[in-house]
Backbone as numpy.savetxt, mean C-alpha at the origin, in Angstrom:
# Nx Ny Nz CAx CAy CAz Cx Cy Cz
-4.57 2.57 -14.95 -4.46 3.88 -15.54 -2.98 4.25 -15.62
-2.59 4.85 -16.74 -1.19 5.20 -16.96 -0.98 6.67 -16.61
-0.86 6.94 -15.31 -0.74 8.31 -14.82 0.70 8.81 -14.90
0.85 10.12 -14.85 2.16 10.75 -14.86 2.71 10.79 -13.44
3.98 10.37 -13.28 4.62 10.28 -11.96 5.86 11.16 -11.91
6.14 11.69 -10.73 7.43 12.35 -10.50 8.48 11.26 -10.33
9.62 11.43 -10.97 10.70 10.45 -10.87 11.66 10.88 -9.76
12.04 9.92 -8.94 12.93 10.16 -7.81 14.29 9.51 -8.07
15.29 9.94 -7.32 16.58 9.24 -7.40 16.56 8.09 -6.40
17.65 7.36 -6.31 17.72 6.17 -5.46 17.64 6.49 -3.97
17.70 7.78 -3.61 17.56 8.21 -2.21 16.20 8.82 -1.93
15.32 8.83 -2.93 13.98 9.36 -2.74 13.84 10.85 -3.00
14.85 11.47 -3.59 14.80 12.89 -3.89 14.22 13.13 -5.28
13.47 14.22 -5.43 12.92 14.56 -6.73 14.05 14.85 -7.71
13.89 14.35 -8.94 14.88 14.59 -9.98 14.48 15.74 -10.88
13.21 16.14 -10.83 12.70 17.16 -11.75 12.13 16.55 -13.02
12.23 15.23 -13.15 11.70 14.53 -14.32 10.38 13.87 -13.99
9.60 13.62 -15.01 8.37 12.86 -14.87 8.36 11.76 -15.92
7.51 10.76 -15.69 7.33 9.68 -16.66 5.97 9.05 -16.40
5.41 8.45 -17.42 4.16 7.73 -17.20 4.48 6.44 -16.43
3.49 5.97 -15.69 3.68 4.83 -14.80 4.22 3.60 -15.52
3.70 3.30 -16.70 4.16 2.10 -17.41 5.65 2.20 -17.76
6.11 3.39 -18.12 7.53 3.59 -18.43 8.37 3.48 -17.16
7.89 4.06 -16.06 8.61 3.97 -14.79 8.78 2.52 -14.36
7.74 1.71 -14.55 7.82 0.29 -14.18 8.66 -0.50 -15.18
8.58 -0.15 -16.44 9.38 -0.86 -17.45 10.87 -0.63 -17.22
11.23 0.63 -16.90 12.64 1.00 -16.80 13.18 1.02 -15.37
12.35 0.68 -14.39 12.81 0.66 -13.00 13.16 2.03 -12.47
12.32 3.02 -12.78 12.54 4.39 -12.30 11.87 4.55 -10.94
12.59 5.14 -10.00 12.03 5.33 -8.66 10.90 6.36 -8.69
9.87 6.08 -7.90 8.72 6.97 -7.77 8.05 6.73 -6.43
7.13 7.62 -6.06 6.48 7.54 -4.75 5.14 6.81 -4.83
4.86 6.05 -3.79 3.55 5.42 -3.61 3.08 5.71 -2.19
1.80 5.44 -1.96 1.25 5.54 -0.60 0.71 4.16 -0.21
0.92 3.81 1.04 0.36 2.60 1.64 -0.38 3.04 2.89
-1.63 2.63 3.01 -2.41 2.96 4.19 -2.91 1.66 4.80
-2.49 1.41 6.04 -2.89 0.21 6.77 -3.99 0.59 7.75
-5.17 0.00 7.56 -6.28 0.22 8.49 -6.28 -0.89 9.54
-6.56 -0.50 10.77 -6.64 -1.45 11.87 -7.86 -1.09 12.71
-8.35 -2.06 13.48 -9.50 -1.81 14.35 -9.05 -1.81 15.81
-9.86 -1.20 16.65 -9.54 -1.11 18.08 -9.47 -2.48 18.73
-10.13 -3.49 18.13 -10.09 -4.83 18.71 -8.99 -5.71 18.10
-8.02 -5.07 17.41 -6.84 -5.81 16.97 -6.96 -6.55 15.66
-7.68 -5.99 14.71 -7.75 -6.58 13.38 -7.12 -5.64 12.36
-6.67 -6.22 11.27 -6.06 -5.46 10.18 -6.90 -5.69 8.94
-7.16 -4.60 8.21 -7.90 -4.69 6.96 -6.92 -5.01 5.83
-7.20 -6.06 5.08 -6.39 -6.43 3.92 -7.25 -6.36 2.67
-6.61 -6.06 1.56 -7.31 -6.14 0.28 -6.69 -7.25 -0.55
-7.57 -7.94 -1.26 -7.10 -8.91 -2.24 -7.03 -8.16 -3.57
-5.84 -8.13 -4.15 -5.65 -7.39 -5.40 -6.53 -7.96 -6.51
-6.94 -7.09 -7.40 -7.82 -7.49 -8.50 -7.21 -8.57 -9.38
-8.07 -9.38 -9.95 -7.61 -10.50 -10.78 -6.92 -10.05 -12.07
-7.17 -8.81 -12.50 -6.57 -8.31 -13.73 -5.35 -7.42 -13.51
-4.85 -7.37 -12.28 -3.67 -6.56 -11.99 -2.45 -7.16 -12.70
-1.54 -6.30 -13.16 -0.32 -6.77 -13.85 0.64 -7.50 -12.92
0.65 -7.11 -11.66 1.54 -7.76 -10.70 0.73 -8.24 -9.50
1.07 -9.38 -9.02 0.48 -9.98 -7.82 -1.06 -10.06 -7.86
-1.65 -10.47 -8.99 -3.12 -10.58 -9.00 -3.60 -11.58 -7.95
-4.69 -11.23 -7.30 -5.39 -12.06 -6.31 -4.59 -12.32 -5.03
-3.46 -11.65 -4.85 -2.73 -11.80 -3.59 -3.23 -10.76 -2.59
-3.12 -11.08 -1.32 -3.55 -10.18 -0.25 -2.45 -9.16 0.01
-2.87 -7.92 0.28 -1.93 -6.82 0.37 -2.42 -5.78 1.37
-1.66 -4.71 1.47 -1.97 -3.56 2.31 -3.41 -3.11 2.08
-4.04 -2.53 3.09 -5.45 -2.11 3.02 -5.73 -1.27 1.78
-4.89 -0.26 1.56 -5.04 0.66 0.43 -3.64 1.03 -0.03
-3.45 1.08 -1.34 -2.15 1.48 -1.88 -2.35 2.11 -3.24
-1.43 2.99 -3.60 -1.51 3.60 -4.92 -0.33 4.50 -5.19
-0.26 4.96 -6.41 0.82 5.83 -6.85 0.50 7.29 -6.54
1.55 8.05 -6.32 1.43 9.49 -6.13 1.62 10.14 -7.50
0.62 10.85 -7.97 0.69 11.49 -9.28 1.70 12.64 -9.27
2.21 12.99 -10.43 3.16 14.09 -10.56 2.55 15.36 -9.96
3.31 16.01 -9.10 2.88 17.26 -8.48 1.92 17.10 -7.32
1.50 15.89 -7.02 0.52 15.65 -5.95 1.23 15.52 -4.60
0.62 16.07 -3.57 1.14 15.92 -2.22 0.91 14.49 -1.74
1.82 13.96 -0.95 1.73 12.58 -0.46 0.41 12.35 0.28
0.06 13.24 1.20 -1.16 13.07 2.00 -2.40 13.15 1.13
-2.39 14.00 0.12 -3.52 14.11 -0.81 -3.70 12.79 -1.56
-2.58 12.20 -1.98 -2.65 10.91 -2.67 -3.22 9.83 -1.75
-2.82 9.85 -0.49 -3.32 8.85 0.46 -4.83 8.98 0.62
-5.31 10.18 0.83 -6.76 10.38 0.99 -7.52 10.01 -0.29
-6.97 10.34 -1.45 -7.59 10.00 -2.73 -7.68 8.49 -2.90
-6.58 7.80 -2.62 -6.57 6.34 -2.79 -7.55 5.64 -1.85
-7.67 6.14 -0.63 -8.63 5.55 0.32 -10.05 5.67 -0.24
-10.38 6.84 -0.73 -11.71 7.08 -1.30 -11.94 6.18 -2.52
-10.94 6.10 -3.40 -11.08 5.32 -4.63 -11.18 3.82 -4.35
-10.30 3.30 -3.51 -10.18 1.85 -3.37 -11.17 1.22 -2.41
-11.56 1.95 -1.35 -12.51 1.34 -0.41 -13.73 2.22 -0.13
-13.84 3.35 -0.84 -15.03 4.19 -0.73 -15.21 4.86 0.61
-14.11 5.14 1.29 -14.18 5.71 2.63 -13.54 7.08 2.64
-14.20 8.04 3.25 -13.63 9.38 3.41 -13.08 9.50 4.83
-11.82 9.84 4.92 -11.19 10.10 6.21 -10.52 11.46 6.12
-10.23 12.04 7.28 -9.54 13.32 7.32 -8.05 13.14 7.44
-7.34 14.18 7.07 -5.89 14.15 7.17 -5.44 13.86 8.60
-6.19 14.36 9.57 -5.86 14.14 10.98 -5.99 12.67 11.39
-6.68 11.85 10.58 -6.85 10.43 10.88 -5.62 9.60 10.49
-4.78 10.15 9.61 -3.62 9.42 9.13 -2.44 9.59 10.07
-1.78 8.48 10.38 -0.59 8.49 11.22 0.59 8.03 10.36
1.50 8.94 10.06 2.65 8.59 9.22 3.53 7.59 9.96
3.85 6.50 9.29 4.65 5.44 9.88 6.09 5.49 9.40
6.28 5.90 8.17 7.63 5.97 7.62 7.61 5.88 6.11
8.80 5.92 5.54 8.98 5.78 4.10 9.90 4.58 3.90
9.46 3.65 3.08 10.18 2.39 2.89 10.56 2.23 1.42
11.85 2.05 1.19 12.34 1.83 -0.17 12.08 0.38 -0.56
11.56 0.19 -1.76 11.22 -1.16 -2.21 11.60 -1.32 -3.68
12.27 -2.42 -3.97 12.59 -2.79 -5.35 12.09 -4.21 -5.56
11.16 -4.37 -6.50 10.64 -5.70 -6.81 10.69 -5.92 -8.31
11.34 -7.01 -8.69 11.40 -7.40 -10.10 10.35 -8.47 -10.32
9.57 -8.30 -11.39 8.45 -9.19 -11.64 8.70 -10.08 -12.86
8.00 -11.20 -12.91 8.13 -12.15 -14.01 7.76 -11.53 -15.35
6.88 -10.52 -15.33 6.46 -9.89 -16.58 7.48 -8.88 -17.11
8.62 -8.75 -16.41 9.69 -7.86 -16.85 9.65 -6.49 -16.22
8.58 -6.15 -15.53 8.51 -4.83 -14.91 9.33 -4.81 -13.61
9.77 -3.61 -13.25 10.56 -3.41 -12.05 9.93 -2.28 -11.26
9.40 -2.61 -10.09 8.83 -1.59 -9.21 9.93 -1.05 -8.31
10.34 0.18 -8.55 11.31 0.87 -7.71 10.55 2.01 -7.04
10.15 1.77 -5.80 9.20 2.67 -5.16 9.64 3.06 -3.75
9.17 4.23 -3.35 9.27 4.66 -1.97 7.85 4.68 -1.43
7.55 3.71 -0.53 6.21 3.59 0.05 6.08 4.56 1.22
5.30 5.60 1.04 4.98 6.52 2.14 3.83 5.85 2.88
4.10 5.40 4.08 3.21 4.48 4.79 2.52 5.16 5.96
1.21 4.92 6.04 0.37 5.51 7.07 -0.44 4.41 7.76
-0.84 4.69 8.99 -1.83 3.89 9.70 -3.08 4.72 9.85
-4.22 4.04 9.93 -5.48 4.73 10.15 -6.43 3.76 10.85
-6.99 4.21 11.96 -7.95 3.36 12.65 -9.24 3.31 11.85
-9.78 2.13 11.70 -11.02 1.92 10.96 -12.19 2.07 11.92
-12.92 3.17 11.76 -14.10 3.41 12.60 -15.38 2.99 11.89
-15.36 3.02 10.57 -16.55 2.67 9.80 -16.82 1.18 9.89
-18.09 0.79 9.89 -18.40 -0.64 9.86 -17.86 -1.28 8.57
-17.35 -2.49 8.69 -16.76 -3.20 7.55 -17.73 -3.25 6.36
-19.01 -3.47 6.64 -20.00 -3.62 5.55 -20.22 -2.32 4.78
-19.74 -1.19 5.32 -19.89 0.10 4.63 -18.77 0.33 3.61
-17.72 -0.47 3.64 -16.61 -0.29 2.71 -17.03 -0.77 1.32
-16.61 -0.02 0.30 -16.96 -0.35 -1.08 -15.69 -0.54 -1.90
-15.26 -1.79 -2.09 -14.03 -2.03 -2.86 -14.19 -1.60 -4.32
-13.16 -0.95 -4.86 -13.14 -0.53 -6.25 -12.97 -1.77 -7.13
-13.96 -2.05 -7.95 -14.01 -3.30 -8.73 -12.77 -3.51 -9.60
-12.22 -2.47 -10.18 -11.08 -2.63 -11.08 -9.76 -2.85 -10.35
-9.72 -2.56 -9.05 -8.47 -2.65 -8.29 -8.49 -3.73 -7.22
-9.66 -3.92 -6.60 -9.76 -4.74 -5.40 -10.76 -5.87 -5.63
-10.31 -7.08 -5.45 -11.19 -8.25 -5.60 -12.08 -8.41 -4.37
-11.45 -8.24 -3.20 -12.18 -8.50 -1.94 -11.45 -7.79 -0.80
-12.18 -7.51 0.26 -11.61 -6.97 1.49 -11.84 -7.98 2.60
-10.93 -8.00 3.57 -11.09 -8.91 4.71 -10.41 -8.31 5.94
-10.97 -8.62 7.08 -10.33 -8.29 8.35 -9.68 -9.56 8.89
-8.45 -9.44 9.35 -7.72 -10.57 9.92 -7.13 -10.10 11.25
-7.09 -11.00 12.21 -6.54 -10.60 13.50 -5.07 -10.24 13.33
-4.64 -9.26 14.09 -3.24 -8.82 14.06 -2.31 -9.99 14.39
-2.71 -10.82 15.35 -1.88 -11.97 15.72 -1.75 -12.96 14.58
-2.86 -13.27 13.90 -2.80 -14.22 12.78 -1.97 -13.65 11.63
-2.18 -12.37 11.32 -1.42 -11.74 10.24 0.07 -11.72 10.59
0.40 -11.39 11.81 1.80 -11.37 12.25 2.43 -12.75 12.09
1.71 -13.78 12.52 2.21 -15.14 12.39 2.46 -15.47 10.92
1.53 -15.07 10.06 1.66 -15.37 8.63 2.90 -14.73 8.00
3.12 -13.44 8.28 4.16 -12.72 7.54 5.48 -12.57 8.28
5.52 -12.95 9.54 6.77 -12.78 10.29 7.44 -14.09 10.67
6.92 -15.19 10.22 7.51 -16.48 10.58 8.57 -16.97 9.58
9.30 -16.05 9.01 10.41 -16.44 8.13 10.06 -16.40 6.66
9.08 -17.16 6.24 8.70 -17.25 4.83 7.30 -16.69 4.68
7.15 -15.67 3.85 5.84 -15.07 3.63 5.03 -16.00 2.73
3.85 -16.43 3.18 3.04 -17.35 2.38 2.71 -16.77 1.01
2.54 -17.62 0.05 2.30 -17.21 -1.33 0.99 -16.46 -1.53
0.12 -16.43 -0.54 -1.16 -15.72 -0.70 -1.01 -14.22 -0.45
0.17 -13.79 0.03 0.43 -12.37 0.31 1.43 -11.79 -0.68
1.30 -10.48 -0.94 2.32 -9.78 -1.71 3.63 -9.86 -0.91
4.72 -10.22 -1.57 5.98 -10.45 -0.84 6.75 -9.16 -0.52
6.19 -8.35 0.37 6.93 -7.19 0.86 8.06 -7.71 1.74
9.06 -6.89 1.95 10.20 -7.26 2.79 9.73 -7.51 4.22
10.33 -8.48 4.88 9.98 -8.79 6.27 10.15 -7.58 7.18
11.19 -6.78 6.93 11.41 -5.58 7.75 10.25 -4.59 7.61
9.70 -4.50 6.42 8.55 -3.63 6.19 7.36 -4.12 7.01
7.02 -5.39 6.85 5.90 -5.95 7.61 6.14 -5.79 9.12
7.35 -6.05 9.57 7.67 -5.96 10.99 7.46 -4.53 11.49
7.91 -3.54 10.75 7.76 -2.14 11.16 6.29 -1.73 11.22
5.52 -2.11 10.22 4.09 -1.75 10.18 3.35 -2.41 11.34
3.58 -3.69 11.55 2.89 -4.41 12.62 3.28 -3.88 14.00
4.53 -3.51 14.16 4.97 -2.93 15.42 4.26 -1.62 15.69
4.12 -0.77 14.67 3.43 0.52 14.85 1.96 0.32 15.15
1.33 -0.67 14.53 -0.08 -0.95 14.82 -0.22 -1.38 16.29
0.68 -2.25 16.73 0.63 -2.69 18.13 0.80 -1.50 19.09
1.69 -0.57 18.76 1.86 0.63 19.58 0.55 1.42 19.66
-0.14 1.52 18.56 -1.41 2.27 18.54 -2.48 1.60 19.39
-2.39 0.31 19.52 -3.41 -0.45 20.28 -3.14 -0.49 21.78
-1.96 -0.03 22.21 -1.66 -0.07 23.65 -1.93 1.26 24.32
């Protein structure tokens, strides 16, 4: 969907301008996204396999839930909306634990440039895995992976090609916060 986004400057400040998502990606305009990492009390992380028809990173494993923040939308509202849309789960604002904001610039083979500020949250997964309903147009599959296995995969220097290539510092920060929540 080609939604309207608030455009940010290189420091994450609102510019007062808006643009449709396709234009923001074509021209490398900064904008806000939400990332929500779900984890279980027994040390697993929920991953989504991106849909096969996605413009970038199709079929690669990624953050539990992610999406763009629409123009004028509050960050937390976008996070709750994306959770409902992508995995069919309703959670409360009190369930989200803000982890940080991470600047990300990714240039893709198709010519698009993602210049984003990922507003990142953690959320403990209380619902049974079988109750999750992946959004067919966005998510190919969902999987739970042990925190230890996921850490080994993404923190051992080279991120395997089956994962979206987020920066190692990003993965390290998220995994560290999940470990803090589990202790």
